[in-house]
C-alpha positions as CSV (number, residue, x, y, z in Angstrom):
1,X,-12.5,9.6,-3.6
2,X,-13.9,12.9,-2.3
3,X,-16.2,13.1,-5.3
4,X,-17.6,9.7,-4.5
5,X,-18.2,10.7,-0.9
6,X,-20.1,13.8,-2.0
7,X,-22.2,12.0,-4.6
8,X,-23.0,8.8,-2.9
9,X,-23.1,9.0,0.9
10,X,-25.4,5.9,1.2
11,X,-22.8,3.9,-0.6
12,X,-20.1,5.1,1.8
13,X,-22.2,4.1,4.8
14,X,-23.0,0.7,3.2
15,X,-19.2,0.1,2.7
16,X,-18.7,0.9,6.4
17,X,-21.4,-1.4,7.5
18,X,-20.1,-4.2,5.2
19,X,-16.7,-3.9,6.9
20,X,-18.3,-4.2,10.3
21,X,-20.1,-7.4,9.1
22,X,-16.9,-8.7,7.6
23,X,-15.0,-8.2,10.9
24,X,-17.8,-9.9,12.9
25,X,-17.8,-12.9,10.6
26,X,-14.0,-13.2,10.9
27,X,-14.3,-13.1,14.7
28,X,-17.0,-15.8,14.8
29,X,-15.0,-18.0,12.5
30,X,-11.9,-17.6,14.7
31,X,-13.8,-18.4,17.9
32,X,-15.5,-21.4,16.2
33,X,-12.2,-22.8,15.1
34,X,-10.7,-22.3,18.5
35,X,-13.6,-24.1,20.2
36,X,-13.8,-27.0,17.8
37,X,-10.1,-27.5,17.0
38,X,-8.6,-31.0,17.1
39,X,-4.8,-31.1,17.2
40,X,-2.2,-33.8,17.1
41,X,-0.1,-32.6,20.0
42,X,0.1,-29.8,22.5
43,X,2.7,-27.7,20.6
44,X,0.5,-27.6,17.5
45,X,-2.5,-26.6,19.6
46,X,-0.7,-23.8,21.3
47,X,0.6,-22.4,18.0
48,X,-2.7,-22.6,16.3
49,X,-4.7,-21.2,19.1
50,X,-2.3,-18.3,19.6
51,X,-2.7,-17.4,15.9
52,X,-6.5,-17.7,16.2
53,X,-6.5,-15.5,19.3
54,X,-4.6,-12.8,17.5
55,X,-7.0,-13.0,14.6
56,X,-10.0,-12.8,16.9
57,X,-8.7,-9.8,18.8
58,X,-7.6,-8.1,15.5
59,X,-11.0,-8.6,14.0
60,X,-12.7,-7.0,17.0
61,X,-10.4,-4.0,16.8
62,X,-11.3,-3.8,13.1
63,X,-15.0,-3.9,13.9
64,X,-14.6,-1.2,16.6
65,X,-12.6,1.1,14.2
66,X,-15.3,0.9,11.5
67,X,-18.1,1.2,14.0
68,X,-16.5,4.5,15.2
69,X,-16.2,5.7,11.6
70,X,-19.8,4.8,10.9
71,X,-21.1,6.6,14.0
72,X,-18.9,9.7,13.7
73,X,-19.4,10.2,10.0
74,X,-23.2,9.8,10.1
75,X,-23.9,13.6,10.4
76,X,-21.6,14.3,7.4
77,X,-22.7,11.5,5.1
78,X,-26.4,11.1,6.0
79,X,-28.5,9.4,3.3
80,X,-31.1,11.7,1.8
81,X,-34.4,9.9,1.4
82,X,-37.4,11.3,-0.4
83,X,-37.5,14.4,-2.7
């Protein structure tokens, strides 16, 4: 793993940004399903929405964690452009 980080810092940063995008997509999907959900009864609605809320909050925490990694590792894994 450390050899990969030393050889390809741009790939490492791309993976971090991809994880941020993945977390944001998951958050948007959870919010969309919460807003447009149609349920048979109140108990089903409460159960489903509590699960979607946990998923939305978890995905935001996931995004924040990878954003911090992307910001704080930038000086160490900067992409070298040019010759």
